[in-house]
C-alpha positions as CSV (number, residue, x, y, z in Angstrom):
1,M,1.1,-34.7,79.7
2,R,-2.3,-33.3,80.3
3,R,-0.7,-30.4,82.2
4,F,1.4,-29.8,79.1
5,H,-1.5,-29.8,76.6
6,L,-3.6,-27.0,78.2
7,P,-1.0,-24.2,78.2
8,V,0.1,-25.1,74.6
9,W,-3.4,-24.9,73.3
10,L,-4.1,-21.7,75.3
11,V,-1.1,-20.1,73.6
12,F,-2.3,-21.2,70.2
13,L,-5.9,-20.0,70.7
14,A,-4.9,-16.7,72.1
15,A,-2.3,-16.0,69.4
16,T,-4.7,-17.2,66.7
17,A,-7.5,-14.9,67.8
18,D,-5.2,-11.9,67.9
19,A,-3.6,-12.6,64.5
20,L,-7.0,-13.3,62.8
21,A,-8.4,-10.1,64.4
22,Q,-5.6,-8.1,63.0
23,E,-6.1,-9.6,59.6
24,D,-9.8,-8.7,59.6
25,E,-9.2,-5.0,60.3
26,P,-9.6,-2.9,57.1
27,D,-6.5,-1.2,55.7
28,A,-7.5,0.7,52.6
29,E,-4.1,2.6,52.4
30,L,-1.8,-0.4,52.3
31,P,-3.7,-3.3,50.6
32,S,-0.6,-4.8,49.1
33,V,1.6,-5.0,52.3
34,P,2.3,-8.7,53.1
35,G,0.5,-9.8,56.3
36,P,0.6,-12.8,58.5
37,A,-0.4,-15.1,55.6
38,A,2.9,-14.4,53.8
39,A,4.9,-14.9,57.1
40,A,3.2,-18.2,57.8
41,K,4.7,-19.7,54.6
42,S,8.2,-18.7,55.6
43,I,8.4,-20.4,59.0
44,P,7.8,-24.1,58.5
45,P,7.9,-26.4,61.6
46,P,11.5,-27.5,62.5
47,G,12.0,-31.2,61.9
48,I,13.5,-33.0,64.9
49,D,15.6,-36.3,64.7
50,Y,13.9,-38.9,64.1
51,P,11.8,-39.1,61.9
52,A,11.7,-35.5,60.9
53,L,8.8,-33.7,59.1
54,Q,9.4,-33.2,55.4
55,A,8.4,-29.6,55.3
56,L,7.1,-27.5,52.4
57,G,7.7,-23.8,52.0
58,G,10.6,-21.8,53.2
59,G,13.8,-21.2,51.3
60,S,17.4,-22.2,51.2
61,A,19.3,-22.3,54.4
62,L,22.4,-23.6,56.3
63,Y,22.0,-24.7,59.9
64,I,23.6,-26.2,62.9
65,D,21.6,-27.9,65.6
66,H,22.1,-29.7,68.9
67,T,19.8,-32.5,70.1
68,Y,19.7,-34.2,73.4
69,E,17.8,-37.5,73.3
70,T,17.0,-40.1,76.0
71,S,15.7,-43.7,76.2
72,D,14.7,-45.3,79.5
73,D,14.6,-48.9,78.2
74,L,17.1,-50.7,75.9
75,S,15.5,-54.1,76.3
76,T,14.0,-53.9,72.8
77,F,16.9,-56.2,71.9
78,Y,17.3,-59.3,74.1
79,W,21.1,-59.0,74.6
80,V,21.1,-55.7,76.6
81,K,19.1,-54.1,79.4
82,G,19.6,-50.5,80.6
83,R,19.0,-47.0,79.4
84,A,20.8,-44.5,77.1
85,S,21.2,-40.9,76.3
86,G,22.6,-39.2,73.2
87,Y,24.1,-35.8,72.3
88,R,23.8,-35.1,68.6
89,V,25.3,-32.1,66.7
90,A,24.4,-31.8,63.0
91,L,25.4,-29.6,60.2
92,G,22.8,-29.3,57.5
93,G,21.6,-27.5,54.5
94,I,18.4,-26.9,52.5
95,L,18.6,-25.9,48.8
96,R,15.5,-24.7,47.0
97,R,15.3,-24.1,43.3
98,G,11.8,-23.3,42.1
99,S,9.6,-26.2,43.0
100,F,12.4,-28.5,43.9
101,Q,14.0,-28.8,47.4
102,A,17.0,-30.9,48.5
103,N,18.4,-31.3,51.9
104,L,21.4,-33.0,53.5
105,E,22.4,-33.4,57.2
106,L,25.7,-34.6,58.6
107,P,25.5,-35.5,62.3
108,L,28.1,-36.3,65.0
109,Q,26.9,-38.5,67.8
110,L,27.9,-39.0,71.4
111,T,26.1,-42.0,72.9
112,R,26.1,-43.0,76.6
113,L,24.9,-46.4,77.8
114,F,24.0,-47.2,81.3
115,I,23.9,-51.0,81.5
116,D,21.9,-53.2,84.0
117,N,22.4,-56.7,82.4
118,L,23.9,-58.1,79.2
119,G,21.7,-61.0,78.1
120,S,22.5,-64.2,80.0
121,A,26.1,-63.3,80.7
122,S,27.4,-62.4,84.1
123,P,27.1,-58.7,85.1
124,P,29.6,-56.1,83.8
125,I,32.3,-54.9,86.1
126,P,31.3,-51.6,87.8
127,A,33.7,-49.6,85.6
128,D,31.9,-50.8,82.5
129,R,28.4,-50.2,83.6
130,Q,28.6,-46.9,81.8
131,K,30.0,-46.6,78.3
132,S,30.4,-43.6,76.0
133,S,31.2,-43.6,72.3
134,F,31.7,-40.8,69.8
135,S,31.1,-41.3,66.2
136,L,29.6,-40.1,62.9
137,G,25.9,-40.3,63.2
138,D,23.5,-41.5,60.4
139,V,23.6,-39.2,57.4
140,V,20.2,-38.0,56.3
141,A,19.4,-36.8,52.8
142,G,16.2,-36.0,50.9
143,G,14.4,-34.1,48.3
144,S,10.9,-33.0,47.3
145,Y,9.0,-31.5,44.4
146,A,5.8,-29.4,44.9
147,W,3.0,-27.8,43.1
148,T,1.3,-24.7,44.5
149,F,-2.3,-23.6,44.0
150,S,-3.5,-20.3,45.3
151,T,-7.1,-19.0,45.7
152,D,-7.2,-15.9,47.9
153,P,-7.1,-16.2,50.9
154,V,-6.1,-19.9,50.8
155,T,-2.8,-21.3,49.4
156,A,-2.4,-25.0,49.0
157,T,0.8,-27.0,48.1
158,L,1.0,-30.6,47.1
159,G,4.2,-32.5,46.8
160,V,6.1,-35.8,46.7
161,G,9.2,-36.4,48.8
162,M,11.8,-38.9,49.6
163,R,14.0,-39.1,52.7
164,A,16.9,-41.5,53.1
165,R,19.0,-42.3,56.2
166,L,22.3,-44.0,55.7
167,P,23.6,-46.4,58.4
168,T,27.0,-44.6,58.9
169,H,26.6,-44.8,62.8
170,T,28.2,-48.2,63.3
171,M,29.7,-48.8,66.8
172,T,30.6,-52.0,68.6
173,Y,30.6,-52.0,72.4
174,S,32.8,-54.2,74.5
175,F,32.2,-54.9,78.2
176,G,34.4,-56.5,80.8
177,L,32.4,-59.0,82.9
178,I,32.7,-59.9,86.6
179,D,33.7,-63.5,85.6
180,G,36.7,-62.2,83.7
181,S,35.3,-62.7,80.2
182,T,34.4,-60.0,77.6
183,Y,31.0,-59.3,76.1
184,A,30.9,-57.4,72.8
185,F,27.9,-56.4,70.6
186,G,26.7,-53.9,68.2
187,F,23.2,-52.4,67.9
188,P,21.4,-53.0,64.6
189,Y,21.7,-50.2,62.1
190,Y,19.1,-49.7,59.4
191,F,19.1,-48.0,55.9
192,H,15.9,-45.9,55.9
193,L,13.8,-45.1,52.8
194,A,10.8,-42.9,53.3
195,P,8.7,-41.9,50.3
196,A,5.8,-39.7,51.2
197,G,3.0,-37.5,49.9
198,L,3.3,-33.9,51.2
199,F,0.5,-31.4,51.7
200,L,0.5,-27.8,53.0
201,V,-2.5,-25.4,53.3
202,S,-2.2,-21.9,54.6
203,Y,-5.0,-19.5,55.6
204,G,-3.9,-16.2,57.1
205,P,-1.5,-16.9,60.0
206,L,-2.4,-20.6,60.2
207,S,-0.8,-23.4,58.3
208,L,-1.4,-27.2,58.3
209,T,1.3,-29.5,57.1
210,I,0.6,-33.2,56.5
211,N,3.1,-36.0,55.5
212,E,1.8,-39.5,54.7
213,G,4.0,-42.4,53.5
214,I,6.0,-45.5,54.0
215,L,9.1,-45.9,56.3
216,A,11.2,-48.8,55.2
217,M,13.9,-49.8,57.6
218,L,16.3,-52.2,55.8
219,A,18.5,-53.9,58.3
220,K,22.3,-53.9,58.3
221,N,23.3,-57.1,60.2
222,T,25.4,-56.8,63.4
223,T,27.5,-59.1,65.6
224,L,27.0,-60.6,69.0
225,L,30.0,-62.1,70.8
226,G,31.9,-62.0,67.6
227,L,29.2,-64.0,65.6
228,P,27.1,-62.5,62.9
229,L,23.5,-61.7,63.8
230,N,20.8,-61.5,61.2
231,I,18.4,-58.5,61.8
232,P,14.9,-58.4,60.2
233,N,13.6,-55.6,58.0
234,I,10.7,-53.5,59.4
235,F,8.1,-51.4,57.6
236,F,5.9,-48.6,59.0
237,W,3.2,-46.3,57.9
238,E,4.6,-42.8,58.9
239,S,2.3,-39.9,59.4
240,H,3.0,-36.3,60.4
241,T,0.3,-33.6,61.1
242,A,1.6,-30.2,62.1
243,L,-0.4,-27.1,62.9
244,S,1.6,-23.8,62.6
245,L,0.8,-20.3,63.6
246,V,2.7,-17.1,62.8
247,P,1.2,-14.4,65.1
248,A,4.0,-12.0,64.1
249,K,6.4,-11.9,61.1
250,W,9.3,-12.9,63.2
251,L,7.6,-15.6,65.4
252,G,6.4,-19.1,64.5
253,L,4.6,-21.6,66.8
254,S,3.9,-25.2,65.8
255,L,2.6,-28.4,67.3
256,E,3.2,-31.7,65.5
257,L,1.7,-35.2,66.0
258,I,3.8,-38.1,64.6
259,S,2.6,-41.7,64.3
260,C,4.5,-44.7,63.1
261,I,2.4,-47.8,62.7
262,Q,4.1,-51.1,62.0
263,L,2.9,-52.8,58.7
264,S,5.1,-55.8,58.7
265,H,5.3,-58.9,61.0
266,I,8.6,-60.5,62.2
267,D,8.6,-64.3,62.6
268,D,12.0,-64.6,64.2
269,Q,11.5,-65.6,67.9
270,N,14.5,-63.5,69.0
271,F,12.8,-60.3,67.8
272,Q,9.1,-60.6,69.0
273,T,9.5,-57.3,70.8
274,L,9.6,-55.7,67.3
275,N,6.0,-56.7,66.4
276,H,2.8,-54.6,66.6
277,L,4.6,-51.3,67.2
278,R,2.5,-48.2,67.3
279,A,4.6,-45.2,68.2
280,F,3.2,-41.7,68.8
281,Y,5.0,-38.4,69.5
282,L,4.0,-34.9,70.2
283,N,6.5,-32.2,69.0
284,P,5.9,-28.5,70.2
285,A,8.2,-25.9,68.7
286,V,9.0,-22.1,68.8
287,T,10.8,-20.4,66.0
288,V,12.2,-16.8,66.0
289,D,13.5,-14.9,63.0
290,L,16.3,-12.5,63.6
291,G,17.0,-10.9,60.2
292,S,18.9,-13.5,58.2
293,Y,19.1,-15.9,61.1
294,R,16.5,-18.2,62.5
295,V,16.5,-19.8,65.9
296,A,14.2,-22.8,66.7
297,L,13.6,-24.6,69.9
298,A,11.7,-27.9,69.7
299,G,10.8,-30.9,71.9
300,R,9.7,-34.4,71.3
301,F,7.5,-36.3,73.8
302,G,6.8,-40.0,73.4
303,L,3.2,-41.1,74.0
304,G,3.1,-44.7,75.2
305,N,5.6,-47.6,75.7
306,D,6.1,-48.3,72.0
307,T,8.0,-45.0,71.6
308,Q,10.8,-46.6,73.7
309,K,11.2,-49.5,71.2
310,F,10.9,-47.3,68.2
311,G,13.4,-44.8,69.7
312,V,15.9,-47.7,70.2
313,I,15.8,-49.0,66.7
314,T,16.0,-45.4,65.2
315,F,18.6,-44.2,67.8
316,S,16.4,-41.2,68.6
317,G,15.1,-42.0,72.0
318,S,11.6,-41.4,73.3
319,R,12.2,-37.8,74.4
320,A,14.3,-35.1,72.8
321,L,15.1,-31.4,72.9
322,L,16.5,-29.6,69.9
323,V,18.1,-26.2,69.4
324,R,18.7,-25.1,65.8
325,V,20.3,-22.0,64.4
326,S,19.9,-21.4,60.7
327,Y,21.2,-18.8,58.2
328,L,18.7,-18.0,55.5
329,F,19.5,-17.0,52.0
């Protein structure tokens, strides 16, 4: 990860120096031409599943994206050990009307499980050590309202937002075991509510976006071997800090730090792995504007072991790569 940090910050520093130098050059003939400051507000960091940044700025858009996600450890839940990967294709839209913004995302999910053990049961037969399922993913919707304050050359925006994630991704997996029996289970699915305070400040080509709020994960119970299994609710403090740079009107660079700190405590002895979670992620991204189209490439890198556990309960993995194509209007 250290090798990754250095080139990212070198790109940011070099591009920032060039953009700020251009801004400082006098231009008496064209004082009203929009410069990098205006461009910075039009290229917010792309949000990557999950949890995504609730961005301020920008306009209405339709988009399609593809995300590849991986998790190296499924043992967050005691009844399964192994790893998983996911392919997620989402259709989404952002609608802006004045100070109000609404968004909706409809994903399709292909999940692949690579199983080592299933609780205390006998091992799965070789043919069932890998399982794939295709389903509707968790629908995400949200909205925000913002107030903008401008004092040349700084523009600040304050807002409140709400994100909801509906547990529409409900799959039950069945495995044939070596002893001839069948082992069936479902992963816990949560209804997410995430109210947050939103902040954006822009100076020239630089922008800083901050989200601070609560992530409430309200459990939808599942089944294990045909029997109902009660899943506890979990509450986190969710924080996003994203630094963005627009060195050219068509190019946006961003680096985002995400932290999800558990606020609640779970007493159930079956779920002690879901206590004291502190998940951190680093999300670099590059965005290119091509006329009315926008192409974004973003990555997510988990920092520490707790990102594995958080990635399992949110179905987002500890590492991810996203490609998004948007139509702006």
